[in-house]
NUVONU-681765 format. One line per field, with one value per residue: residue number from 1; residue in three letters; z, y, x of N, C-alpha, C in turn. Coordinates in pm, whole numbers, plus 50000, padded with zeros to 5 digits. Layout:
resi	[NUM ...]
resn	[ALA ...]
n_Z	[Z ...]
n_Y	[Y ...]
n_X	[X ...]
ca_Z	[Z ...]
ca_Y	[Y ...]
ca_X	[X ...]
c_Z	[Z ...]
c_Y	[Y ...]
c_X	[X ...]
This chain:
resi	[1 2 3 4 5 6 7 8 9 10 11 12 13 14 15 16 17 18 19 20 21 22 23 24 25 26 27 28 29 30 31 32 33 34 35 36 37 38 39 40 41 42 43 44 45 46 47 48 49 50 51 52 53 54 55 56 57 58 59 60 61 62 63 64 65 66 67 68 69 70 71 72 73 74 75 76 77 78 79 80 81 82 83 84 85 86 87 88 89 90 91 92 93 94 95 96 97 98 99 100 101 102 103 104 105 106 107 108 109 110 111 112 113 114 115 116 117 118 119 120 121 122 123 124 125 126 127 128 129 130 131 132 133 134 135 136 137 138 139 140 141 142 143 144 145 146 147 148 149 150 151 152 153 154 155 156 157 158 159 160 161 162 163 164 165 166 167]
resn	[MET LYS ARG GLU LYS VAL THR PHE VAL PHE LYS SER LEU ARG LEU ILE PRO VAL PHE CYS LEU ALA CYS ALA ALA SER PHE VAL TRP ALA ALA ASN THR SER CYS THR GLU ARG THR SER VAL LYS GLU GLY ILE ARG GLN SER GLU PRO GLU LYS PHE LYS THR SER GLY PRO ILE SER PRO LYS ASP ALA LEU GLU TYR MET LYS THR LYS LYS ASP LEU VAL ILE VAL ASP VAL ALA ALA LYS ARG TRP TYR ALA GLN GLU HIS PHE LYS GLY ALA ILE ASN ILE PRO ILE GLU GLU LEU SER ALA GLU GLU GLU LYS GLU LEU TYR LEU GLN LEU PRO LYS ASP ARG PRO VAL VAL MET HIS CYS ARG LEU GLY MET ILE VAL PRO GLY ALA TYR ARG MET LEU LYS GLN LEU ARG PRO ASP ILE SER GLU ILE TYR TYR ILE ASP GLY LYS PRO LEU PHE GLU ALA TYR ASN GLU TRP ILE THR LEU GLN GLU LYS]
n_Z	[87898 87746 87551 87417 87270 87090 86952 86841 86657 86487 86369 86247 86052 85893 85712 85528 85277 85145 85139 84964 84750 84647 84601 84375 84180 84145 84017 83770 83652 83607 83436 83210 83118 82969 83053 82998 82998 83264 83381 83303 83421 83685 83744 83669 83407 83130 82788 82506 82178 81973 82190 82270 82117 82178 82323 82386 82431 82629 82441 82366 82203 82015 82004 81889 81636 81542 81535 81379 81143 81072 81096 80894 80695 80884 81104 81168 81400 81464 81723 81775 81763 81471 81336 81450 81331 81055 81057 81111 81054 81047 80759 80586 80807 81005 81106 81399 81574 81886 82111 81981 81895 81986 82241 82123 81837 81818 81905 81705 81482 81580 81572 81315 81240 81053 81130 81274 81206 81320 81538 81587 81789 81851 81993 82022 82244 82409 82598 82581 82450 82590 82702 82489 82380 82580 82539 82269 82313 82494 82306 82079 82088 81892 81777 81824 81838 81971 82011 82169 82145 82376 82427 82248 81913 81636 81372 81135 81082 81053 80828 80635 80618 80510 80269 80133 80108 79934 79682]
n_Y	[21779 21970 21847 21660 21795 21921 21688 21608 21806 21767 21502 21569 21744 21565 21481 21677 21647 21427 21515 21741 21591 21429 21655 21758 21533 21500 21745 21702 21498 21616 21829 21695 21567 21583 21766 21622 21360 21343 21351 21106 20916 20979 20923 20673 20589 20404 20418 20270 20233 20329 20446 20661 20905 21001 21217 21557 21787 21838 21708 21502 21622 21400 21235 21398 21449 21172 21169 21387 21284 21104 21203 21330 21616 21809 22094 22304 22513 22788 22947 23130 23431 23645 23651 23411 23239 23295 23212 22925 22685 22454 22287 22432 22540 22768 23091 23238 23498 23508 23699 23933 24012 24170 24068 24075 24068 23791 23635 23670 23544 23281 23226 23189 22969 22638 22455 22136 22003 21823 21991 22101 22269 22497 22653 22757 22628 22524 22700 22930 22816 22676 22860 22970 22736 22665 22915 22880 22615 22702 22903 22763 22524 22348 22212 21930 21782 21906 21967 22037 22100 22005 22098 22139 22157 21911 22008 21981 21705 21649 21830 21699 21459 21568 21644 21447 21296 21452 21400]
n_X	[16542 16598 16789 16638 16474 16662 16750 16517 16496 16716 16684 16424 16563 16675 16477 16430 16603 16468 16226 16274 16388 16160 15964 16103 16116 15839 15787 15938 15827 15565 15617 15702 15480 15153 14864 14622 14738 14812 14563 14461 14623 14572 14297 14305 14235 14210 14192 14050 14145 13905 13742 13872 13832 13552 13475 13469 13736 14076 14361 14628 14929 15015 14805 14627 14733 14688 14419 14344 14424 14256 13986 13717 13617 13734 13778 14045 14158 14344 14460 14671 14868 14885 15149 15285 15116 15173 15456 15437 15180 14905 14830 14562 14435 14249 14292 14231 14330 14316 14453 14468 14228 13904 13684 13437 13490 13629 13410 13231 13379 13398 13124 13100 13222 13167 12886 12815 13078 13372 13590 13934 14136 14419 14719 15053 15173 14984 14879 14718 14500 14305 14115 13992 13901 13683 13526 13434 13292 13082 12957 12901 12710 12606 12810 12947 13196 13478 13794 14110 14444 14660 14940 15241 15188 15208 15293 15466 15471 15177 15153 15304 15194 14940 15013 15111 14862 14723 14845]
ca_Z	[87821 87617 87485 87347 87161 86985 86916 86756 86544 86402 86319 86142 85960 85798 85654 85427 85159 85116 85098 84831 84609 84620 84512 84229 84095 84110 83921 83651 83601 83548 83337 83094 83088 82931 83135 82944 83048 83398 83435 83262 83521 83813 83753 83633 83297 83014 82703 82400 82059 81934 82282 82305 82050 82191 82406 82352 82556 82570 82360 82347 82051 81933 81992 81821 81514 81518 81505 81252 81012 81079 81082 80776 80725 80980 81104 81260 81446 81512 81808 81796 81681 81323 81324 81474 81233 80936 81072 81088 81092 81000 80624 80595 80948 81029 81210 81490 81656 81991 82156 81878 81860 82074 82260 82011 81710 81850 81900 81565 81414 81629 81514 81150 81197 81005 81230 81253 81165 81414 81552 81658 81839 81908 81997 82002 82345 82482 82689 82548 82389 82670 82719 82355 82371 82664 82482 82161 82358 82520 82191 81967 82125 81753 81726 81910 81862 82006 82103 82176 82183 82506 82406 82119 81794 81537 81260 81051 81079 80975 80691 80541 80588 80423 80131 80075 80076 79816 79581]
ca_Y	[21801 22042 21751 21574 21911 21927 21554 21609 21888 21710 21394 21628 21773 21447 21444 21767 21617 21306 21605 21781 21476 21398 21754 21754 21420 21557 21851 21664 21414 21714 21884 21576 21493 21699 21787 21489 21218 21330 21326 20978 20829 21019 20875 20537 20578 20366 20425 20188 20339 20368 20553 20779 21029 21006 21337 21673 21851 21845 21579 21528 21648 21278 21188 21504 21403 21059 21226 21482 21201 21011 21281 21394 21758 21842 22224 22330 22653 22825 23086 23204 23557 23635 23618 23308 23172 23323 23159 22795 22639 22320 22335 22430 22576 22894 23177 23325 23548 23586 23811 24035 24059 24205 23975 24069 24009 23663 23554 23652 23463 23167 23195 23166 22813 22566 22356 21995 21947 21838 22102 22095 22433 22491 22747 22710 22565 22491 22783 23022 22755 22627 22974 22990 22619 22715 23007 22816 22516 22770 22967 22662 22377 22278 22154 21808 21738 22023 21930 22142 22036 22019 22090 22189 22077 21867 22084 21916 21560 21658 21883 21606 21374 21599 21665 21302 21276 21547 21370]
ca_X	[16456 16656 16855 16538 16423 16764 16757 16400 16517 16806 16594 16360 16638 16713 16388 16438 16655 16390 16128 16317 16410 16025 15906 16177 16064 15697 15810 16004 15718 15433 15692 15712 15354 15043 14720 14541 14779 14807 14437 14427 14706 14528 14177 14313 14145 14266 14087 14068 14146 13779 13670 13979 13783 13440 13441 13551 13843 14198 14405 14777 14957 15021 14674 14567 14781 14610 14261 14356 14445 14133 13880 13687 13564 13773 13799 14127 14153 14487 14413 14783 14879 14909 15294 15308 15040 15243 15570 15407 15070 14879 14766 14424 14389 14167 14351 14165 14425 14236 14523 14471 14092 13817 13569 13307 13548 13636 13284 13178 13463 13360 12984 13125 13250 13074 12862 12825 13159 13468 13689 14074 14190 14549 14806 15195 15253 14865 14854 14622 14391 14191 14016 13913 13782 13579 13436 13375 13207 12967 12894 12859 12647 12573 12964 12946 13303 13574 13909 14210 14572 14717 15099 15311 15146 15307 15276 15546 15399 15042 15177 15381 15090 14820 15055 15100 14730 14707 14917]
c_Z	[87724 87532 87384 87246 87061 86908 86818 86636 86456 86339 86206 86006 85837 85685 85491 85291 85081 85062 84963 84707 84568 84540 84358 84136 84066 84023 83766 83579 83539 83452 83179 83061 83029 83051 83118 82988 83203 83467 83413 83372 83644 83844 83704 83493 83190 82879 82590 82282 82010 82047 82304 82243 82059 82260 82374 82468 82520 82530 82339 82221 81956 81903 81873 81659 81465 81461 81406 81134 80975 81034 80937 80799 80844 80992 81195 81291 81518 81599 81831 81721 81554 81279 81339 81372 81100 80950 81048 81145 81006 80863 80617 80748 80923 81124 81284 81607 81792 82089 82085 81858 82004 82123 82185 81892 81725 81854 81777 81485 81455 81562 81374 81101 81151 81128 81183 81203 81295 81428 81616 81699 81890 81916 81963 82108 82452 82593 82687 82508 82465 82687 82612 82335 82468 82602 82344 82202 82412 82425 82106 82029 82048 81706 81841 81950 81864 82069 82081 82209 82296 82479 82293 82003 81708 81393 81145 81004 80995 80860 80614 80510 80467 80277 80048 80014 79958 79698 79487]
c_Y	[21876 21971 21699 21671 21918 21785 21550 21699 21835 21582 21450 21681 21670 21424 21568 21737 21509 21408 21658 21719 21440 21539 21743 21634 21452 21636 21788 21577 21531 21775 21808 21518 21604 21699 21658 21365 21217 21300 21187 20904 20863 20954 20707 20482 20512 20333 20349 20308 20391 20479 20662 20914 21049 21131 21438 21731 21849 21716 21629 21569 21505 21234 21282 21472 21272 21099 21314 21411 21105 21081 21346 21520 21828 22017 22242 22473 22682 22953 23152 23345 23545 23613 23510 23189 23172 23232 22991 22768 22510 22373 22342 22504 22738 22972 23266 23387 23593 23687 23928 24098 24116 24097 23948 24012 23854 23588 23577 23567 23296 23127 23156 23040 22752 22465 22216 21925 21944 21945 22079 22240 22396 22615 22715 22638 22490 22560 22875 22962 22709 22760 22987 22857 22644 22810 22954 22695 22576 22855 22873 22516 22272 22188 22048 21768 21847 21965 22041 22076 22099 21991 22158 22095 22024 21907 22007 21809 21574 21722 21792 21506 21429 21610 21548 21287 21364 21490 21239]
c_X	[16488 16719 16754 16474 16508 16774 16632 16427 16605 16771 16516 16442 16672 16614 16378 16503 16549 16256 16160 16327 16264 15933 15983 16135 15895 15704 15832 15896 15587 15487 15672 15567 15245 14934 14642 14601 14804 14667 14399 14486 14613 14393 14188 14241 14257 14199 14157 14091 14012 13714 13761 13894 13635 13390 13527 13644 13972 14251 14553 14822 14996 14881 14581 14625 14700 14450 14264 14347 14323 13989 13843 13625 13609 13799 13898 14165 14289 14465 14545 14780 14916 15041 15327 15240 15129 15380 15538 15247 15029 14808 14618 14340 14331 14256 14267 14246 14372 14292 14526 14324 14038 13743 13459 13358 13572 13520 13227 13220 13398 13232 13008 13152 13140 13014 12836 12942 13271 13561 13819 14100 14336 14617 14954 15215 15100 14836 14742 14468 14271 14076 13937 13858 13684 13454 13353 13254 13057 12881 12835 12818 12640 12713 12975 13095 13405 13692 14030 14342 14631 14909 15128 15252 15235 15273 15357 15495 15281 15081 15226 15275 15005 14901 15075 14961 14664 14729 14825]
């Protein structure tokens, strides 16, 4: 009887490396995909180009760049701290540094955004912007298209493109 228990333990120990490898693979996959991509894969959603931008919510940096290039009258809201905004930002973006504002100040600035114009929100890595997005959606039901960039914004690519458009 004792020998059977020992054999069971040794056989179970063989599964530990397999389990660790599966966990590591899962972690690497999650680290290399945005929340938007994980949701699409998980739900089996494959959107065609025109349908991609019909709803609000998270958007990958690459898709955000495409959207920003095609939308007229776009309002870009940068919710990062003033020092980050000063270092790098999208040309024409409005800075609402939510970490430096009271809830009332933040709310007041959101209420000043123009209505009936599409909005793209972002921070530097996509970590604080989801909360700002939820607040804006709640405060401004009159803005039908509100996206936030889920990841690191492509500042340089957009700013180069917008500079070419201005010429």
